[in-house]
C-alpha positions in Angstrom: 72.2 -40.6 -9.2 69.0 -42.7 -8.5 68.9 -41.1 -5.1 69.0 -37.6 -6.5 66.3 -38.4 -9.0 64.1 -39.8 -6.2 64.6 -36.7 -4.2 63.7 -34.5 -7.1 60.5 -36.4 -7.8 59.5 -36.2 -4.2 60.1 -32.4 -4.3 58.0 -32.1 -7.4 55.1 -34.0 -5.7 55.3 -31.8 -2.7 55.2 -28.6 -4.8 52.2 -30.0 -6.8 50.3 -30.7 -3.5 51.2 -27.3 -2.1 49.7 -25.4 -5.0 46.8 -27.7 -5.7 45.3 -27.5 -2.2 44.8 -23.7 -2.1 43.3 -23.8 -5.6 40.8 -26.5 -4.4 39.9 -24.5 -1.3 39.4 -21.3 -3.3 37.0 -23.1 -5.6 34.9 -24.4 -2.6 34.8 -20.9 -1.0 33.6 -19.4 -4.3 30.8 -21.9 -4.5 29.7 -21.4 -0.9 29.5 -17.6 -1.4 28.0 -17.6 -4.8 24.6 -16.8 -3.4 24.6 -14.0 -0.8 21.1 -12.9 0.4 20.1 -9.4 1.5 16.7 -8.1 2.5 15.7 -4.4 2.7 12.8 -3.4 4.9 10.1 -1.0 3.6 8.7 1.7 5.9 8.7 -0.6 8.9 11.3 -2.8 10.5 12.0 -6.5 11.3 9.9 -6.3 14.5 6.7 -5.2 12.8 5.1 -8.7 13.1 4.0 -8.3 9.5 5.7 -8.1 6.0 9.1 -7.2 7.2 9.4 -9.6 10.1 8.0 -12.5 8.1 10.3 -11.9 5.2 13.3 -11.3 7.4 12.7 -14.6 9.3 12.2 -16.6 6.0 15.4 -15.2 4.5 17.4 -15.8 7.7 16.1 -19.3 8.2 16.8 -20.2 4.5 20.4 -18.8 4.7 21.2 -20.6 7.9 19.8 -23.9 6.6 21.9 -23.7 3.4 25.1 -22.1 4.8 24.6 -18.8 3.0 25.5 -15.3 4.0 22.5 -13.1 4.9 22.1 -9.5 6.0 19.2 -7.1 6.2 19.2 -3.3 5.6 16.9 -0.7 7.0 16.5 2.5 4.9 17.1 5.8 6.7 13.7 7.1 5.7 10.4 6.3 4.0 11.2 7.4 0.4 12.2 5.7 -2.8 15.6 7.4 -2.6 16.1 5.9 0.9 15.2 2.5 -0.3 17.4 2.8 -3.4 20.3 3.8 -1.1 19.9 0.6 1.0 19.7 -1.5 -2.1 22.9 0.2 -3.4 24.6 -0.5 0.0 23.6 -4.2 -0.1 24.9 -4.6 -3.7 28.2 -2.8 -2.9 28.6 -5.1 0.1 28.6 -8.0 -2.3 25.0 -9.3 -1.9 23.7 -10.6 -5.2 20.2 -11.8 -4.2 18.1 -8.9 -2.8 14.6 -9.5 -1.3 12.2 -6.6 -1.2 8.9 -6.9 0.7 6.0 -4.6 -0.3 4.7 -2.5 -3.1 6.7 0.5 -1.9 9.7 -1.0 -3.7 8.1 -0.9 -7.1 9.8 2.4 -8.1 13.1 1.4 -6.5 13.3 -1.9 -8.5 12.8 0.0 -11.8 15.6 2.4 -10.8 18.3 -0.2 -9.8 17.6 -3.5 -11.5 19.1 -2.6 -14.9 22.2 -1.1 -13.3 22.8 -4.2 -11.2 22.1 -6.8 -13.9 24.3 -9.4 -12.3 22.1 -9.4 -9.1 18.7 -11.0 -8.7 15.8 -9.3 -7.1 12.8 -10.9 -5.4 9.9 -8.5 -5.0 7.0 -9.6 -2.7 3.6 -8.1 -3.3 4.8 -5.9 -6.1 2.5 -5.8 -9.1 3.1 -4.6 -12.7 1.2 -1.5 -11.7 3.7 -0.8 -8.9 6.5 -0.9 -11.5 4.8 2.0 -13.3 4.1 0.2 -16.5 7.8 -0.7 -17.0 8.7 -4.1 -18.4 9.9 -6.5 -15.7 13.7 -6.7 -16.0 15.1 -10.2 -16.6 16.8 -10.2 -13.2 13.6 -9.5 -11.3 10.8 -11.8 -10.0 7.7 -10.2 -8.5 5.1 -12.1 -6.6 1.5 -10.9 -6.1 -1.2 -12.8 -4.4 -4.8 -13.9 -5.0 -6.1 -11.8 -2.0 -9.7 -12.6 -2.8 -9.1 -16.2 -1.7 -8.0 -15.7 1.9 -10.5 -12.8 2.1 -13.2 -15.3 1.1 -12.0 -17.9 3.6 -12.1 -15.3 6.4 -15.6 -14.1 5.5 -16.9 -17.6 5.2 -15.4 -18.7 8.5 -16.8 -15.7 10.4 -20.4 -16.4 9.3 -20.0 -20.1 9.9 -18.7 -19.4 13.4 -21.9 -17.5 14.1 -21.1 -13.8 13.5 -24.0 -12.0 11.8 -22.9 -8.3 11.8 -19.5 -8.0 10.1 -17.3 -5.1 9.1 -14.6 -4.5 6.5 -12.1 -1.7 7.2 -9.7 -1.4 4.2 -6.6 0.9 4.1 -6.6 2.6 0.7 -8.8 1.3 -2.2 -5.9 -0.2 -4.2 -6.5 -3.5 -6.1 -5.0 -5.8 -3.4 -7.1 -4.3 -0.7 -10.2 -4.3 -2.8 -9.6 -8.0 -3.6 -9.4 -8.8 0.1 -12.6 -6.9 0.7 -14.7 -8.3 -2.1 -13.4 -11.8 -1.3 -14.5 -11.3 2.3 -18.0 -10.2 1.1 -18.3 -13.2 -1.2 -17.2 -15.6 1.5 -19.7 -14.2 4.1 -22.4 -14.3 1.5 -21.7 -17.9 0.5 -21.8 -19.1 4.2 -24.9 -17.1 4.9 -26.7 -18.7 1.9 -25.6 -22.2 3.0 -26.9 -21.6 6.5 -30.0 -19.9 5.2 -29.4 -16.8 7.2 -28.7 -14.3 4.4 -31.5 -12.1 5.7 -29.8 -11.9 9.1 -26.3 -11.0 7.9 -25.1 -7.4 7.4 -21.7 -6.2 6.4 -20.4 -2.6 6.9 -17.8 -1.7 4.3 -15.4 1.2 4.2 -11.8 2.3 3.3 -9.9 4.5 5.7 -8.0 6.3 3.0 -4.6 5.6 4.5 -2.5 2.6 5.7 -2.3 3.4 9.4 -4.7 3.9 12.3 -5.4 7.2 14.0 -7.9 8.8 16.2 -10.3 9.5 13.3 -10.3 5.9 12.1 -10.7 4.7 15.7 -13.7 7.0 16.2 -15.3 5.6 13.1 -14.8 2.0 14.4 -16.1 3.0 17.8 -19.3 3.9 16.0 -19.5 0.5 14.3 -18.9 -1.5 17.4 -20.8 0.6 19.9 -23.7 2.0 17.9 -24.2 -0.3 14.9 -23.6 -3.6 16.8 -20.7 -4.8 14.6 -19.3 -8.0 16.1 -16.1 -8.5 14.1 -14.1 -6.3 11.7 -11.7 -7.5 9.0 -9.0 -4.8 9.2 -7.0 -4.8 6.1 -4.2 -2.4 5.0 -0.9 -1.7 6.7 -1.3 -0.6 10.3 -4.9 0.4 10.1 -5.8 -2.7 12.1 -4.7 -0.8 15.3 -7.7 1.4 15.1 -10.0 -1.6 14.8 -8.3 -3.2 17.8 -8.6 0.0 19.9 -12.3 0.2 19.3 -13.0 -3.5 19.7 -11.1 -3.6 23.0 -13.6 -1.1 24.5 -16.6 -3.3 24.0 -15.3 -6.9 23.7 -15.4 -6.9 19.9 -13.5 -9.1 17.6 -10.9 -8.5 14.8 -9.7 -10.5 11.8 -6.1 -10.0 10.8 -4.4 -9.7 7.4 -1.3 -10.7 5.5 0.3 -12.7 8.3 -1.1 -14.5 11.4 -1.9 -11.6 13.6 -3.0 -13.6 16.6 -0.4 -12.1 19.0 -0.8 -8.5 17.8 -4.5 -8.5 18.0 -4.8 -10.4 21.3 -2.4 -7.9 22.8 -5.3 -5.5 22.9 -7.6 -8.0 24.6 -7.5 -11.7 25.2 -9.4 -13.7 22.6 -10.0 -10.7 20.3 -8.4 -12.4 17.3 -10.8 -14.6 15.2 -8.5 -15.6 12.3 -6.2 -13.9 9.7 -6.3 -13.8 5.9 -2.7 -14.6 5.1 -0.3 -14.4 2.2 2.5 -17.0 2.0 5.5 -14.6 2.1 7.8 -17.3 3.6 6.8 -19.9 1.1 7.5 -17.4 -1.7 10.9 -16.6 -0.4 11.8 -20.3 0.0 10.6 -21.2 -3.5 12.4 -18.4 -5.2 15.7 -18.9 -3.3 15.6 -22.6 -3.9 15.1 -22.0 -7.6 18.2 -19.7 -7.6 20.3 -22.3 -5.9 19.1 -25.1 -8.2 19.9 -23.1 -11.3 16.2 -22.7 -12.2 16.0 -18.9 -12.0 14.8 -18.9 -15.6 11.4 -20.1 -14.3 11.1 -16.9 -12.3 13.1 -14.3 -14.2 11.3 -11.3 -15.7 7.9 -12.4 -14.3 5.1 -11.2 -12.1 3.3 -14.3 -10.8 0.0 -14.3 -9.1 0.2 -16.9 -6.3 -2.8 -18.6 -4.7 -3.8 -22.2 -4.2 -1.5 -25.0 -5.6 -3.0 -27.9 -3.7 -6.5 -28.9 -2.5 -5.0 -31.3 0.1 -1.7 -29.9 1.4 -2.4 -26.5 3.1 1.3 -26.0 3.8 2.2 -25.5 0.1 -0.5 -22.9 -0.6 0.4 -19.3 -0.9 -2.8 -18.0 0.7 -5.0 -19.2 3.5 -6.0 -19.1 7.1 -3.6 -20.0 10.0 -4.4 -23.5 11.4 -1.7 -23.5 14.2 -3.6 -20.8 16.1 -7.1 -22.0 15.3 -9.7 -20.9 17.9 -13.0 -21.2 15.9 -15.4 -23.7 17.4 -18.3 -23.9 14.9 -16.1 -23.9 11.9 -13.4 -26.5 12.3 -10.0 -27.0 10.6 -11.5 -30.0 8.8 -14.3 -27.8 7.6 -11.7 -25.3 6.4 -9.8 -28.0 4.6 -12.9 -29.1 2.8 -13.6 -25.5 1.7 -10.0 -25.1 0.3 -10.4 -28.4 -1.6 -13.7 -27.1 -3.1 -12.2 -23.8 -4.1 -9.1 -25.4 -5.6 -11.3 -27.8 -7.6 -13.4 -24.8 -8.7 -16.5 -26.3 -7.2 -16.8 -23.0 -5.4 -16.1 -19.9 -7.5 -14.4 -16.8 -6.1 -14.2 -13.7 -8.3 -11.1 -11.5 -8.4 -12.8 -8.6 -10.1 -12.2 -5.2 -8.6 -14.3 -3.0 -11.0 -17.6 -3.5 -9.2 -18.8 -4.9 -5.9 -19.9 -8.6 -5.9 -23.6 -9.4 -6.1 -24.9 -10.6 -2.7 -28.1 -11.7 -1.0 -26.7 -10.4 2.4 -27.0 -6.7 3.1 -23.8 -4.7 2.5 -23.5 -1.0 3.4 -20.8 0.7 1.4 -19.5 4.0 2.7 -17.3 6.7 1.3 -13.7 6.8 2.6 -13.3 7.9 6.2 -10.5 10.3 5.2 
C-alpha cells in the first residue's frame, strides 16, 4: 500500500510539473512580445538619408537592443489614404507601437488613433496644426522641435568660420521652416556683431514654394552663387537641398544641411561642400519614447505635443537639436566654441526668438525675396 501511495504521489508531481512549465513559458513569451514596434515611412523610403532612414535605424537599433519585434512599412503611394493603409496593415499584423516620421502623418493619426486605442503612436515632427486642430488622442505622442536653435547655431557658425555672404533657401513657408530660417538669420547676426563685421555680412533669403529641388530652383541658386557671390546656402525643406548642391557644385560653393547630418549627401556633389547641418534629434526622441513605454511611463507622453530643444548645457548627446560634432570640419569655429555657445543659449545668456510672425531685427543686411514658385 505504501508503495502504491508513493507511486501516486510521484505521478501527481510529474503531472504538476508537466502543466506548470508550459504556463510559465507562455507568460515569458507574452512579456517579450508585449511591445511590438512598427514604423511607417512617409513619401520617402528608408534609404533617404533623412527622416525615414534616421527613424528606421533608431527603431531597429532599439528593438534589437531590447529583444523586441520590429518591422517597417512603406505606403504604396504619397497620400493620406496610402499612409492609413500601411498603419492598418501594421496594426493587423500585431504591432502595437507605431512610429510615424513627418508632418504628412498628421491627418492619418487623426483617422486611425481612436479606432486603434490599444496601440500607441509616436509622431515625429507633427504639430497640433498638422492634426487639423483635433485634440491629441491619449494614445498619441507627438514631438516637434525648436528649429530656431539649430538654425541659430548654423548661422552663427557660418559667420564665425569666415563666410560673409550667406543664403537661406527654405522649402515652403510653414512654421518649422520659418523657425529654421529666422534662427539662421539671428545666429549670423549675433556672430557678425561679436566680430564687428555686421556691415560686411549679407544674407539672401527665399522660399522655393515646394519641398523638392528642380531646374527652376537650381537656376535661382545658380544666380545666387554665380552672380551675387553667395558663399554658402542653408538649404532647408525636404529635398530642396539638391538644387542648392547642384548650383554650388558648379562654382565650388558650400551648403549647410538640415534635419540630420547631411555630410555624405552634400559631399557627394563635391568634396568638402558640406559646412555643417542644423539637426533634429529624431533618434533621441524615438529612444526616449520607446523607453518610457517599456518602463510603464507612457502617461508622461500620452496625449501630448512636446516641443523638444536643449535639455543640457553640458552634455550635447542628450539635446534634441544641434550641430553634428562627429563630422566637424570648421576650423575657425571649434567644437569647444560650439559647446560654449550651447551652454550660453541653454542658460539663456543668449536669447533666440522662436517668433514666426515677423522677421527678426538685424544689423546685418537681409534681402527677402518672394517665393521662387
